[in-house]
PQR file with spaces between the fields and no chain letter, atoms N, CA, C, O and H, PARSE charges and radii, in Angstrom:
ATOM       1  N    MET     1     158.728   44.367  110.748 -0.4000 1.5000
ATOM       2  CA   MET     1     159.904   43.646  110.700 -0.0000 2.0000
ATOM       3  C    MET     1     159.988   43.777  112.036  0.5500 1.7000
ATOM       4  O    MET     1     159.164   44.442  112.663 -0.5500 1.4000
ATOM       5  N    TYR     2     161.051   43.120  112.633 -0.4000 1.5000
ATOM       6  CA   TYR     2     161.846   43.025  114.025 -0.0000 2.0000
ATOM       7  C    TYR     2     163.147   41.971  113.322  0.5500 1.7000
ATOM       8  O    TYR     2     163.431   41.475  112.232 -0.5500 1.4000
ATOM       9  H    TYR     2     161.721   42.580  112.124  0.4000 1.0000
ATOM      10  N    GLU     3     163.751   42.025  114.902 -0.4000 1.5000
ATOM      11  CA   GLU     3     165.248   41.462  114.459 -0.0000 2.0000
ATOM      12  C    GLU     3     164.797   40.206  115.930  0.5500 1.7000
ATOM      13  O    GLU     3     164.130   40.370  116.952 -0.5500 1.4000
ATOM      14  H    GLU     3     163.520   42.429  115.787  0.4000 1.0000
ATOM      15  N    VAL     4     165.443   39.163  115.446 -0.4000 1.5000
ATOM      16  CA   VAL     4     165.964   37.594  116.388 -0.0000 2.0000
ATOM      17  C    VAL     4     167.456   37.496  116.043  0.5500 1.7000
ATOM      18  O    VAL     4     168.052   37.358  114.975 -0.5500 1.4000
ATOM      19  H    VAL     4     165.985   39.030  114.616  0.4000 1.0000
ATOM      20  N    ASP     5     167.842   37.611  117.285 -0.4000 1.5000
ATOM      21  CA   ASP     5     169.343   36.926  116.918 -0.0000 2.0000
ATOM      22  C    ASP     5     169.474   37.540  115.928  0.5500 1.7000
ATOM      23  O    ASP     5     169.376   36.987  114.832 -0.5500 1.4000
ATOM      24  H    ASP     5     167.358   37.723  118.153  0.4000 1.0000
ATOM      25  N    SER     6     169.691   38.641  116.040 -0.4000 1.5000
ATOM      26  CA   SER     6     170.713   39.840  114.703 -0.0000 2.0000
ATOM      27  C    SER     6     170.040   39.544  113.508  0.5500 1.7000
ATOM      28  O    SER     6     170.393   40.147  112.495 -0.5500 1.4000
ATOM      29  H    SER     6     169.771   39.090  116.930  0.4000 1.0000
ATOM      30  N    GLN     7     168.999   38.601  113.439 -0.4000 1.5000
ATOM      31  CA   GLN     7     168.800   38.562  112.315 -0.0000 2.0000
ATOM      32  C    GLN     7     166.791   39.546  112.144  0.5500 1.7000
ATOM      33  O    GLN     7     165.749   39.611  112.797 -0.5500 1.4000
ATOM      34  H    GLN     7     168.712   38.111  114.263  0.4000 1.0000
ATOM      35  N    THR     8     167.490   40.193  110.555 -0.4000 1.5000
ATOM      36  CA   THR     8     165.743   40.712  110.489 -0.0000 2.0000
ATOM      37  C    THR     8     164.667   39.907  109.850  0.5500 1.7000
ATOM      38  O    THR     8     165.030   39.297  108.844 -0.5500 1.4000
ATOM      39  H    THR     8     168.336   40.140  110.025  0.4000 1.0000
ATOM      40  N    VAL     9     163.527   39.781  110.178 -0.4000 1.5000
ATOM      41  CA   VAL     9     162.520   38.965  110.140 -0.0000 2.0000
ATOM      42  C    VAL     9     161.555   40.210  109.023  0.5500 1.7000
ATOM      43  O    VAL     9     161.921   41.366  109.232 -0.5500 1.4000
ATOM      44  H    VAL     9     163.232   40.277  110.995  0.4000 1.0000
ATOM      45  N    LEU    10     160.467   40.073  107.964 -0.4000 1.5000
ATOM      46  CA   LEU    10     159.653   40.768  107.512 -0.0000 2.0000
ATOM      47  C    LEU    10     158.310   39.960  107.715  0.5500 1.7000
ATOM      48  O    LEU    10     158.169   38.794  107.345 -0.5500 1.4000
ATOM      49  H    LEU    10     160.169   39.133  107.794  0.4000 1.0000
ATOM      50  N    LEU    11     157.426   40.646  108.289 -0.4000 1.5000
ATOM      51  CA   LEU    11     155.934   40.222  107.593 -0.0000 2.0000
ATOM      52  C    LEU    11     155.619   40.459  106.613  0.5500 1.7000
ATOM      53  O    LEU    11     156.012   41.509  106.105 -0.5500 1.4000
ATOM      54  H    LEU    11     157.541   41.593  108.590  0.4000 1.0000
ATOM      55  N    ALA    12     154.822   39.641  105.958 -0.4000 1.5000
ATOM      56  CA   ALA    12     154.087   39.942  104.943 -0.0000 2.0000
ATOM      57  C    ALA    12     152.633   39.507  104.609  0.5500 1.7000
ATOM      58  O    ALA    12     152.499   38.394  105.119 -0.5500 1.4000
ATOM      59  H    ALA    12     154.503   38.788  106.371  0.4000 1.0000
ATOM      60  N    ARG    13     151.664   39.815  104.084 -0.4000 1.5000
ATOM      61  CA   ARG    13     150.321   39.255  104.239 -0.0000 2.0000
ATOM      62  C    ARG    13     150.615   39.538  101.801  0.5500 1.7000
ATOM      63  O    ARG    13     150.968   40.419  101.017 -0.5500 1.4000
ATOM      64  H    ARG    13     151.772   40.719  103.669  0.4000 1.0000
ATOM      65  N    ARG    14     150.132   38.054  101.776 -0.4000 1.5000
ATOM      66  CA   ARG    14     149.950   37.411  100.409 -0.0000 2.0000
ATOM      67  C    ARG    14     148.588   37.910   99.763  0.5500 1.7000
ATOM      68  O    ARG    14     147.806   37.035  100.132 -0.5500 1.4000
ATOM      69  H    ARG    14     149.846   37.338  102.413  0.4000 1.0000
ATOM      70  N    LEU    15     148.109   38.508   99.267 -0.4000 1.5000
ATOM      71  CA   LEU    15     147.616   39.089   98.144 -0.0000 2.0000
ATOM      72  C    LEU    15     146.991   38.216   97.456  0.5500 1.7000
ATOM      73  O    LEU    15     145.766   38.288   97.362 -0.5500 1.4000
ATOM      74  H    LEU    15     148.745   39.219   98.967  0.4000 1.0000
ATOM      75  N    GLY    16     147.685   37.247   96.858 -0.4000 1.5000
ATOM      76  CA   GLY    16     147.142   36.852   95.854 -0.0000 2.0000
ATOM      77  C    GLY    16     146.553   35.498   96.498  0.5500 1.7000
ATOM      78  O    GLY    16     146.546   35.443   97.728 -0.5500 1.4000
ATOM      79  H    GLY    16     148.680   37.189   96.935  0.4000 1.0000
ATOM      80  N    THR    17     146.075   34.436   95.789 -0.4000 1.5000
ATOM      81  CA   THR    17     145.932   32.869   96.701 -0.0000 2.0000
ATOM      82  C    THR    17     147.408   31.515   95.557  0.5500 1.7000
ATOM      83  O    THR    17     147.763   30.349   95.729 -0.5500 1.4000
ATOM      84  H    THR    17     146.081   34.481   94.790  0.4000 1.0000
ATOM      85  N    THR    18     147.575   32.010   95.083 -0.4000 1.5000
ATOM      86  CA   THR    18     149.105   31.124   93.810 -0.0000 2.0000
ATOM      87  C    THR    18     149.346   30.790   94.871  0.5500 1.7000
ATOM      88  O    THR    18     149.410   31.698   95.699 -0.5500 1.4000
ATOM      89  H    THR    18     147.286   32.957   94.943  0.4000 1.0000
ATOM      90  N    PRO    19     149.560   29.554   95.291 -0.5600 1.5000
ATOM      91  CA   PRO    19     150.704   28.746   95.887  0.2800 2.0000
ATOM      92  C    PRO    19     151.748   28.889   95.773  0.5500 1.7000
ATOM      93  O    PRO    19     152.293   28.732   94.681 -0.5500 1.4000
ATOM      94  N    PHE    20     152.569   29.328   97.148 -0.4000 1.5000
ATOM      95  CA   PHE    20     154.320   29.292   96.451 -0.0000 2.0000
ATOM      96  C    PHE    20     155.360   28.866   97.450  0.5500 1.7000
ATOM      97  O    PHE    20     155.222   28.918   98.672 -0.5500 1.4000
ATOM      98  H    PHE    20     152.126   29.455   98.035  0.4000 1.0000
ATOM      99  N    SER    21     156.370   28.456   96.822 -0.4000 1.5000
ATOM     100  CA   SER    21     157.418   27.789   97.524 -0.0000 2.0000
ATOM     101  C    SER    21     159.136   28.168   97.672  0.5500 1.7000
ATOM     102  O    SER    21     159.497   29.101   96.954 -0.5500 1.4000
ATOM     103  H    SER    21     156.481   28.413   95.830  0.4000 1.0000
ATOM     104  N    LEU    22     159.643   27.863   98.081 -0.4000 1.5000
ATOM     105  CA   LEU    22     161.220   28.955   97.721 -0.0000 2.0000
ATOM     106  C    LEU    22     161.759   27.253   98.274  0.5500 1.7000
ATOM     107  O    LEU    22     162.285   27.520   99.354 -0.5500 1.4000
ATOM     108  H    LEU    22     159.350   27.106   98.665  0.4000 1.0000
ATOM     109  N    SER    23     161.851   26.140   98.136 -0.4000 1.5000
ATOM     110  CA   SER    23     162.572   24.931   97.943 -0.0000 2.0000
ATOM     111  C    SER    23     163.201   24.773   96.835  0.5500 1.7000
ATOM     112  O    SER    23     164.157   23.998   96.789 -0.5500 1.4000
ATOM     113  H    SER    23     161.423   25.923   97.258  0.4000 1.0000
ATOM     114  N    HIS    24     162.821   25.419   95.819 -0.4000 1.5000
ATOM     115  CA   HIS    24     163.724   25.185   94.531 -0.0000 2.0000
ATOM     116  C    HIS    24     164.704   26.275   93.785  0.5500 1.7000
ATOM     117  O    HIS    24     165.182   26.293   92.651 -0.5500 1.4000
ATOM     118  H    HIS    24     162.044   26.049   95.856  0.4000 1.0000
ATOM     119  N    CYS    25     164.834   27.501   95.305 -0.4000 1.5000
ATOM     120  CA   CYS    25     164.767   28.560   94.659 -0.0000 2.0000
ATOM     121  C    CYS    25     165.897   29.313   95.566  0.5500 1.7000
ATOM     122  O    CYS    25     165.831   29.778   96.703 -0.5500 1.4000
ATOM     123  H    CYS    25     164.446   27.486   96.226  0.4000 1.0000
ATOM     124  N    GLU    26     167.161   29.239   94.437 -0.4000 1.5000
ATOM     125  CA   GLU    26     168.427   30.009   95.491 -0.0000 2.0000
ATOM     126  C    GLU    26     168.702   31.040   96.140  0.5500 1.7000
ATOM     127  O    GLU    26     169.228   31.208   97.240 -0.5500 1.4000
ATOM     128  H    GLU    26     167.215   28.861   93.512  0.4000 1.0000
ATOM     129  N    THR    27     168.062   32.147   94.901 -0.4000 1.5000
ATOM     130  CA   THR    27     168.449   33.451   95.389 -0.0000 2.0000
ATOM     131  C    THR    27     167.241   33.882   95.395  0.5500 1.7000
ATOM     132  O    THR    27     166.911   34.420   94.338 -0.5500 1.4000
ATOM     133  H    THR    27     167.634   32.011   94.008  0.4000 1.0000
ATOM     134  N    PRO    28     166.128   33.827   96.541 -0.5600 1.5000
ATOM     135  CA   PRO    28     164.746   34.368   96.578  0.2800 2.0000
ATOM     136  C    PRO    28     164.780   35.683   96.603  0.5500 1.7000
ATOM     137  O    PRO    28     165.860   35.993   97.106 -0.5500 1.4000
ATOM     138  N    ARG    29     163.949   36.975   96.226 -0.4000 1.5000
ATOM     139  CA   ARG    29     164.339   38.239   96.450 -0.0000 2.0000
ATOM     140  C    ARG    29     162.383   38.562   96.789  0.5500 1.7000
ATOM     141  O    ARG    29     161.483   38.051   96.123 -0.5500 1.4000
ATOM     142  H    ARG    29     163.072   36.724   95.817  0.4000 1.0000
ATOM     143  N    LEU    30     162.163   39.652   98.137 -0.4000 1.5000
ATOM     144  CA   LEU    30     161.215   39.969   98.673 -0.0000 2.0000
ATOM     145  C    LEU    30     160.896   41.534   97.969  0.5500 1.7000
ATOM     146  O    LEU    30     161.209   42.467   98.709 -0.5500 1.4000
ATOM     147  H    LEU    30     162.895   40.068   98.678  0.4000 1.0000
ATOM     148  N    GLY    31     160.313   41.913   96.629 -0.4000 1.5000
ATOM     149  CA   GLY    31     160.547   43.251   96.324 -0.0000 2.0000
ATOM     150  C    GLY    31     162.049   44.192   95.849  0.5500 1.7000
ATOM     151  O    GLY    31     162.386   45.376   95.846 -0.5500 1.4000
ATOM     152  H    GLY    31     160.059   41.155   96.028  0.4000 1.0000
ATOM     153  N    GLY    32     162.714   42.747   95.442 -0.4000 1.5000
ATOM     154  CA   GLY    32     163.932   43.028   94.856 -0.0000 2.0000
ATOM     155  C    GLY    32     165.491   42.394   95.775  0.5500 1.7000
ATOM     156  O    GLY    32     166.572   41.934   95.410 -0.5500 1.4000
ATOM     157  H    GLY    32     162.440   41.785   95.445  0.4000 1.0000
ATOM     158  N    VAL    33     164.799   42.713   97.184 -0.4000 1.5000
ATOM     159  CA   VAL    33     165.902   42.441   98.280 -0.0000 2.0000
ATOM     160  C    VAL    33     165.917   41.048   98.593  0.5500 1.7000
ATOM     161  O    VAL    33     164.891   40.455   98.927 -0.5500 1.4000
ATOM     162  H    VAL    33     163.920   43.087   97.480  0.4000 1.0000
ATOM     163  N    ARG    34     167.370   40.335   98.474 -0.4000 1.5000
ATOM     164  CA   ARG    34     167.475   39.016   98.605 -0.0000 2.0000
ATOM     165  C    ARG    34     166.948   38.487  100.368  0.5500 1.7000
ATOM     166  O    ARG    34     167.059   39.238  101.337 -0.5500 1.4000
ATOM     167  H    ARG    34     168.203   40.816   98.203  0.4000 1.0000
ATOM     168  N    ILE    35     166.416   37.132  100.434 -0.4000 1.5000
ATOM     169  CA   ILE    35     166.012   36.776  101.650 -0.0000 2.0000
ATOM     170  C    ILE    35     166.703   35.326  101.502  0.5500 1.7000
ATOM     171  O    ILE    35     167.087   34.707  100.510 -0.5500 1.4000
ATOM     172  H    ILE    35     166.327   36.522   99.646  0.4000 1.0000
ATOM     173  N    ARG    36     166.708   35.046  102.798 -0.4000 1.5000
ATOM     174  CA   ARG    36     166.577   33.712  102.758 -0.0000 2.0000
ATOM     175  C    ARG    36     166.237   32.824  102.156  0.5500 1.7000
ATOM     176  O    ARG    36     165.531   33.231  101.233 -0.5500 1.4000
ATOM     177  H    ARG    36     166.396   35.549  103.604  0.4000 1.0000
ATOM     178  N    ASN    37     166.398   31.163  102.138 -0.4000 1.5000
ATOM     179  CA   ASN    37     165.282   29.909  102.029 -0.0000 2.0000
ATOM     180  C    ASN    37     164.780   29.536  103.133  0.5500 1.7000
ATOM     181  O    ASN    37     164.834   28.390  103.579 -0.5500 1.4000
ATOM     182  H    ASN    37     166.971   30.832  102.888  0.4000 1.0000
ATOM     183  N    PHE    38     164.244   30.503  103.658 -0.4000 1.5000
ATOM     184  CA   PHE    38     163.406   30.189  104.764 -0.0000 2.0000
ATOM     185  C    PHE    38     162.377   30.642  104.262  0.5500 1.7000
ATOM     186  O    PHE    38     162.185   31.100  103.136 -0.5500 1.4000
ATOM     187  H    PHE    38     164.199   31.434  103.296  0.4000 1.0000
ATOM     188  N    ILE    39     161.182   30.410  105.780 -0.4000 1.5000
ATOM     189  CA   ILE    39     159.634   31.212  104.809 -0.0000 2.0000
ATOM     190  C    ILE    39     158.742   30.345  106.430  0.5500 1.7000
ATOM     191  O    ILE    39     158.705   29.118  106.522 -0.5500 1.4000
ATOM     192  H    ILE    39     161.337   30.038  106.695  0.4000 1.0000
ATOM     193  N    GLU    40     158.293   31.021  107.222 -0.4000 1.5000
ATOM     194  CA   GLU    40     157.630   30.469  108.006 -0.0000 2.0000
ATOM     195  C    GLU    40     155.795   31.548  108.512  0.5500 1.7000
ATOM     196  O    GLU    40     155.453   32.614  109.025 -0.5500 1.4000
ATOM     197  H    GLU    40     158.322   32.018  107.147  0.4000 1.0000
ATOM     198  N    GLU    41     155.177   30.271  107.887 -0.4000 1.5000
ATOM     199  CA   GLU    41     153.433   31.204  108.096 -0.0000 2.0000
ATOM     200  C    GLU    41     153.160   31.564  109.315  0.5500 1.7000
ATOM     201  O    GLU    41     153.507   30.679  110.097 -0.5500 1.4000
ATOM     202  H    GLU    41     155.455   29.406  107.471  0.4000 1.0000
ATOM     203  N    VAL    42     152.897   32.074  109.606 -0.4000 1.5000
ATOM     204  CA   VAL    42     152.517   32.854  111.107 -0.0000 2.0000
ATOM     205  C    VAL    42     151.206   32.445  111.692  0.5500 1.7000
ATOM     206  O    VAL    42     150.245   32.392  110.924 -0.5500 1.4000
ATOM     207  H    VAL    42     152.616   32.793  108.970  0.4000 1.0000
ATOM     208  N    ARG    43     151.025   32.119  113.084 -0.4000 1.5000
ATOM     209  CA   ARG    43     149.046   32.061  113.225 -0.0000 2.0000
ATOM     210  C    ARG    43     149.189   33.254  113.530  0.5500 1.7000
ATOM     211  O    ARG    43     150.174   33.898  113.893 -0.5500 1.4000
ATOM     212  H    ARG    43     151.805   32.162  113.708  0.4000 1.0000
ATOM     213  N    ARG    44     148.044   33.537  113.346 -0.4000 1.5000
ATOM     214  CA   ARG    44     147.552   34.773  113.527 -0.0000 2.0000
ATOM     215  C    ARG    44     145.737   34.561  113.399  0.5500 1.7000
ATOM     216  O    ARG    44     145.176   34.201  112.364 -0.5500 1.4000
ATOM     217  H    ARG    44     147.245   33.014  113.051  0.4000 1.0000
ATOM     218  N    LEU    45     145.034   34.883  114.713 -0.4000 1.5000
ATOM     219  CA   LEU    45     143.187   35.056  114.440 -0.0000 2.0000
ATOM     220  C    LEU    45     142.658   35.917  113.833  0.5500 1.7000
ATOM     221  O    LEU    45     142.439   36.920  114.512 -0.5500 1.4000
ATOM     222  H    LEU    45     145.490   35.175  115.553  0.4000 1.0000
ATOM     223  N    GLY    46     142.367   35.959  112.879 -0.4000 1.5000
ATOM     224  CA   GLY    46     141.646   37.312  112.030 -0.0000 2.0000
ATOM     225  C    GLY    46     140.512   37.860  113.333  0.5500 1.7000
ATOM     226  O    GLY    46     140.493   37.596  114.535 -0.5500 1.4000
ATOM     227  H    GLY    46     142.545   35.144  112.327  0.4000 1.0000
ATOM     228  N    PRO    47     139.763   38.588  112.614 -0.5600 1.5000
ATOM     229  CA   PRO    47     138.707   39.776  113.634  0.2800 2.0000
ATOM     230  C    PRO    47     137.639   38.385  113.694  0.5500 1.7000
ATOM     231  O    PRO    47     137.691   38.036  114.874 -0.5500 1.4000
ATOM     232  N    ASP    48     136.947   37.689  113.147 -0.4000 1.5000
ATOM     233  CA   ASP    48     136.481   36.828  113.504 -0.0000 2.0000
ATOM     234  C    ASP    48     136.755   35.694  114.222  0.5500 1.7000
ATOM     235  O    ASP    48     135.967   34.751  114.292 -0.5500 1.4000
ATOM     236  H    ASP    48     136.905   37.972  112.189  0.4000 1.0000
ATOM     237  N    GLY    49     137.720   35.724  114.708 -0.4000 1.5000
ATOM     238  CA   GLY    49     138.491   34.292  115.191 -0.0000 2.0000
ATOM     239  C    GLY    49     139.207   33.279  114.688  0.5500 1.7000
ATOM     240  O    GLY    49     140.012   32.541  115.256 -0.5500 1.4000
ATOM     241  H    GLY    49     138.360   36.490  114.651  0.4000 1.0000
ATOM     242  N    SER    50     138.650   33.320  112.979 -0.4000 1.5000
ATOM     243  CA   SER    50     139.289   32.123  112.213 -0.0000 2.0000
ATOM     244  C    SER    50     140.669   32.816  112.323  0.5500 1.7000
ATOM     245  O    SER    50     141.013   33.992  112.439 -0.5500 1.4000
ATOM     246  H    SER    50     137.996   33.920  112.518  0.4000 1.0000
ATOM     247  N    PRO    51     141.514   31.300  112.220 -0.5600 1.5000
ATOM     248  CA   PRO    51     142.688   31.227  111.572  0.2800 2.0000
ATOM     249  C    PRO    51     142.836   32.403  110.133  0.5500 1.7000
ATOM     250  O    PRO    51     142.012   32.729  109.279 -0.5500 1.4000
ATOM     251  N    ASP    52     144.040   32.746  110.327 -0.4000 1.5000
ATOM     252  CA   ASP    52     144.600   34.053  108.846 -0.0000 2.0000
ATOM     253  C    ASP    52     145.479   32.615  108.655  0.5500 1.7000
ATOM     254  O    ASP    52     145.880   31.856  109.537 -0.5500 1.4000
ATOM     255  H    ASP    52     144.709   32.482  111.021  0.4000 1.0000
ATOM     256  N    PHE    53     145.666   32.492  106.860 -0.4000 1.5000
ATOM     257  CA   PHE    53     146.550   31.446  106.463 -0.0000 2.0000
ATOM     258  C    PHE    53     147.416   32.244  105.826  0.5500 1.7000
ATOM     259  O    PHE    53     148.259   31.524  105.289 -0.5500 1.4000
ATOM     260  H    PHE    53     145.340   33.109  106.144  0.4000 1.0000
ATOM     261  N    ASP    54     147.668   33.615  105.579 -0.4000 1.5000
ATOM     262  CA   ASP    54     148.312   34.229  104.671 -0.0000 2.0000
ATOM     263  C    ASP    54     149.130   35.275  105.240  0.5500 1.7000
ATOM     264  O    ASP    54     149.578   36.212  104.580 -0.5500 1.4000
ATOM     265  H    ASP    54     146.984   34.200  106.016  0.4000 1.0000
ATOM     266  N    ILE    55     149.321   35.097  106.493 -0.4000 1.5000
ATOM     267  CA   ILE    55     150.602   35.920  106.945 -0.0000 2.0000
ATOM     268  C    ILE    55     151.774   35.178  106.821  0.5500 1.7000
ATOM     269  O    ILE    55     151.659   34.101  107.406 -0.5500 1.4000
ATOM     270  H    ILE    55     148.957   34.335  107.030  0.4000 1.0000
ATOM     271  N    PHE    56     153.155   35.375  106.140 -0.4000 1.5000
ATOM     272  CA   PHE    56     154.286   34.728  106.754 -0.0000 2.0000
ATOM     273  C    PHE    56     155.575   35.867  107.460  0.5500 1.7000
ATOM     274  O    PHE    56     155.601   37.072  107.707 -0.5500 1.4000
ATOM     275  H    PHE    56     153.248   36.250  105.665  0.4000 1.0000
ATOM     276  N    ALA    57     156.373   34.933  107.575 -0.4000 1.5000
ATOM     277  CA   ALA    57     157.448   35.587  107.795 -0.0000 2.0000
ATOM     278  C    ALA    57     158.730   35.239  107.102  0.5500 1.7000
ATOM     279  O    ALA    57     158.921   34.039  106.906 -0.5500 1.4000
ATOM     280  H    ALA    57     156.352   33.954  107.375  0.4000 1.0000
ATOM     281  N    PHE    58     159.658   36.108  106.692 -0.4000 1.5000
ATOM     282  CA   PHE    58     161.076   35.572  105.743 -0.0000 2.0000
ATOM     283  C    PHE    58     162.072   36.767  106.555  0.5500 1.7000
ATOM     284  O    PHE    58     161.822   37.859  107.065 -0.5500 1.4000
ATOM     285  H    PHE    58     159.504   37.083  106.852  0.4000 1.0000
ATOM     286  N    VAL    59     163.461   35.854  106.366 -0.4000 1.5000
ATOM     287  CA   VAL    59     164.708   36.678  107.055 -0.0000 2.0000
ATOM     288  C    VAL    59     165.224   37.302  105.955  0.5500 1.7000
ATOM     289  O    VAL    59     165.488   36.792  104.866 -0.5500 1.4000
ATOM     290  H    VAL    59     163.664   34.966  105.952  0.4000 1.0000
ATOM     291  N    LEU    60     165.348   38.416  106.299 -0.4000 1.5000
ATOM     292  CA   LEU    60     166.074   39.255  105.042 -0.0000 2.0000
ATOM     293  C    LEU    60     168.074   38.519  105.414  0.5500 1.7000
ATOM     294  O    LEU    60     168.705   38.240  106.433 -0.5500 1.4000
ATOM     295  H    LEU    60     165.133   38.830  107.183  0.4000 1.0000
ATOM     296  N    ASP    61     168.455   38.486  103.431 -0.4000 1.5000
ATOM     297  CA   ASP    61     170.012   38.395  103.901 -0.0000 2.0000
ATOM     298  C    ASP    61     170.794   39.080  104.664  0.5500 1.7000
ATOM     299  O    ASP    61     171.599   38.742  105.532 -0.5500 1.4000
ATOM     300  H    ASP    61     167.942   38.713  102.603  0.4000 1.0000
ATOM     301  N    GLN    62     170.300   40.619  104.026 -0.4000 1.5000
ATOM     302  CA   GLN    62     171.161   41.131  104.722 -0.0000 2.0000
ATOM     303  C    GLN    62     170.431   42.533  105.469  0.5500 1.7000
ATOM     304  O    GLN    62     169.522   43.226  105.013 -0.5500 1.4000
ATOM     305  H    GLN    62     169.647   40.893  103.321  0.4000 1.0000
ATOM     306  N    ARG    63     170.975   42.642  106.432 -0.4000 1.5000
ATOM     307  CA   ARG    63     170.151   43.261  107.765 -0.0000 2.0000
ATOM     308  C    ARG    63     170.159   44.703  107.021  0.5500 1.7000
ATOM     309  O    ARG    63     169.081   45.298  107.042 -0.5500 1.4000
ATOM     310  H    ARG    63     171.714   42.079  106.803  0.4000 1.0000
ATOM     311  N    GLY    64     171.355   45.398  106.301 -0.4000 1.5000
ATOM     312  CA   GLY    64     170.740   46.838  105.844 -0.0000 2.0000
ATOM     313  C    GLY    64     169.872   46.837  104.941  0.5500 1.7000
ATOM     314  O    GLY    64     169.475   47.905  104.475 -0.5500 1.4000
ATOM     315  H    GLY    64     172.230   44.915  106.283  0.4000 1.0000
ATOM     316  N    ASP    65     169.345   45.505  104.462 -0.4000 1.5000
ATOM     317  CA   ASP    65     168.412   46.012  103.030 -0.0000 2.0000
ATOM     318  C    ASP    65     167.006   46.062  103.674  0.5500 1.7000
ATOM     319  O    ASP    65     166.021   45.933  102.947 -0.5500 1.4000
ATOM     320  H    ASP    65     169.667   44.638  104.841  0.4000 1.0000
ATOM     321  N    LYS    66     166.832   46.294  105.384 -0.4000 1.5000
ATOM     322  CA   LYS    66     165.638   47.028  105.833 -0.0000 2.0000
ATOM     323  C    LYS    66     164.686   48.221  105.064  0.5500 1.7000
ATOM     324  O    LYS    66     163.486   48.318  104.808 -0.5500 1.4000
ATOM     325  H    LYS    66     167.632   46.398  105.974  0.4000 1.0000
ATOM     326  N    GLU    67     166.378   49.421  104.749 -0.4000 1.5000
ATOM     327  CA   GLU    67     166.057   50.271  104.542 -0.0000 2.0000
ATOM     328  C    GLU    67     164.891   50.858  103.659  0.5500 1.7000
ATOM     329  O    GLU    67     164.208   51.882  103.627 -0.5500 1.4000
ATOM     330  H    GLU    67     167.352   49.343  104.957  0.4000 1.0000
ATOM     331  N    ARG    68     165.047   49.413  102.802 -0.4000 1.5000
ATOM     332  CA   ARG    68     164.612   50.007  101.317 -0.0000 2.0000
ATOM     333  C    ARG    68     163.465   48.753  101.191  0.5500 1.7000
ATOM     334  O    ARG    68     163.466   48.029  100.196 -0.5500 1.4000
ATOM     335  H    ARG    68     165.602   48.582  102.828  0.4000 1.0000
ATOM     336  N    LEU    69     162.458   48.561  102.329 -0.4000 1.5000
ATOM     337  CA   LEU    69     161.281   47.915  101.890 -0.0000 2.0000
ATOM     338  C    LEU    69     160.678   48.732  103.147  0.5500 1.7000
ATOM     339  O    LEU    69     161.348   49.136  104.097 -0.5500 1.4000
ATOM     340  H    LEU    69     162.457   49.149  103.137  0.4000 1.0000
ATOM     341  N    SER    70     158.650   48.975  102.895 -0.4000 1.5000
ATOM     342  CA   SER    70     158.223   49.798  103.970 -0.0000 2.0000
ATOM     343  C    SER    70     156.999   49.287  104.366  0.5500 1.7000
ATOM     344  O    SER    70     156.456   48.428  103.672 -0.5500 1.4000
ATOM     345  H    SER    70     158.106   48.647  102.123  0.4000 1.0000
ATOM     346  N    VAL    71     156.220   49.910  105.918 -0.4000 1.5000
ATOM     347  CA   VAL    71     154.895   49.211  105.935 -0.0000 2.0000
ATOM     348  C    VAL    71     154.197   49.213  105.033  0.5500 1.7000
ATOM     349  O    VAL    71     154.060   50.375  104.651 -0.5500 1.4000
ATOM     350  H    VAL    71     156.661   50.608  106.482  0.4000 1.0000
ATOM     351  N    GLY    72     153.435   48.267  104.218 -0.4000 1.5000
ATOM     352  CA   GLY    72     152.261   49.298  103.946 -0.0000 2.0000
ATOM     353  C    GLY    72     152.903   49.123  102.057  0.5500 1.7000
ATOM     354  O    GLY    72     152.092   49.492  101.206 -0.5500 1.4000
ATOM     355  H    GLY    72     153.547   47.323  104.529  0.4000 1.0000
ATOM     356  N    GLN    73     153.667   48.825  101.778 -0.4000 1.5000
ATOM     357  CA   GLN    73     154.407   48.345  100.544 -0.0000 2.0000
ATOM     358  C    GLN    73     153.635   47.117   99.698  0.5500 1.7000
ATOM     359  O    GLN    73     153.177   46.150  100.307 -0.5500 1.4000
ATOM     360  H    GLN    73     154.325   48.526  102.469  0.4000 1.0000
ATOM     361  N    ILE    74     153.554   47.215   98.556 -0.4000 1.5000
ATOM     362  CA   ILE    74     152.930   46.248   98.154 -0.0000 2.0000
ATOM     363  C    ILE    74     154.313   45.523   96.766  0.5500 1.7000
ATOM     364  O    ILE    74     154.599   45.845   95.613 -0.5500 1.4000
ATOM     365  H    ILE    74     153.927   48.000   98.061  0.4000 1.0000
ATOM     366  N    VAL    75     154.809   44.469   97.731 -0.4000 1.5000
ATOM     367  CA   VAL    75     155.968   43.604   96.247 -0.0000 2.0000
ATOM     368  C    VAL    75     155.823   42.943   96.340  0.5500 1.7000
ATOM     369  O    VAL    75     155.198   42.540   97.322 -0.5500 1.4000
ATOM     370  H    VAL    75     154.577   44.207   98.668  0.4000 1.0000
ATOM     371  N    GLU    76     156.452   41.865   95.000 -0.4000 1.5000
ATOM     372  CA   GLU    76     156.502   40.434   94.701 -0.0000 2.0000
ATOM     373  C    GLU    76     157.642   40.005   95.152  0.5500 1.7000
ATOM     374  O    GLU    76     158.623   40.652   95.518 -0.5500 1.4000
ATOM     375  H    GLU    76     156.960   42.193   94.203  0.4000 1.0000
ATOM     376  N    LEU    77     157.416   38.553   95.098 -0.4000 1.5000
ATOM     377  CA   LEU    77     158.136   37.011   95.747 -0.0000 2.0000
ATOM     378  C    LEU    77     158.853   37.075   94.844  0.5500 1.7000
ATOM     379  O    LEU    77     158.230   37.164   93.786 -0.5500 1.4000
ATOM     380  H    LEU    77     156.619   38.027   94.802  0.4000 1.0000
ATOM     381  N    GLU    78     160.412   37.071   94.684 -0.4000 1.5000
ATOM     382  CA   GLU    78     160.731   36.130   93.181 -0.0000 2.0000
ATOM     383  C    GLU    78     161.649   35.215   93.584  0.5500 1.7000
ATOM     384  O    GLU    78     162.593   35.223   94.374 -0.5500 1.4000
ATOM     385  H    GLU    78     160.919   36.999   95.544  0.4000 1.0000
ATOM     386  N    THR    79     160.823   33.911   92.384 -0.4000 1.5000
ATOM     387  CA   THR    79     161.474   32.645   93.372 -0.0000 2.0000
ATOM     388  C    THR    79     162.047   32.429   92.354  0.5500 1.7000
ATOM     389  O    THR    79     162.842   31.492   92.280 -0.5500 1.4000
ATOM     390  H    THR    79     160.056   33.905   91.743  0.4000 1.0000
């Protein structure tokens, strides 16, 4: 997690292969924590130099909710 312009941004890795979207969801949640209806695919290279398309950035709706999530925690995206 990191903060940008007073927004808390969470990086998460997709573990499955099912496509997802937030475009039709009014109150998306990540592990029960409300996130904004915004998602960005993070540009990252894997160990072999190939693009890693499974890292995404989410913005938490409430900054204080960052205490409810921890590094390495496995959570579900609720759309």
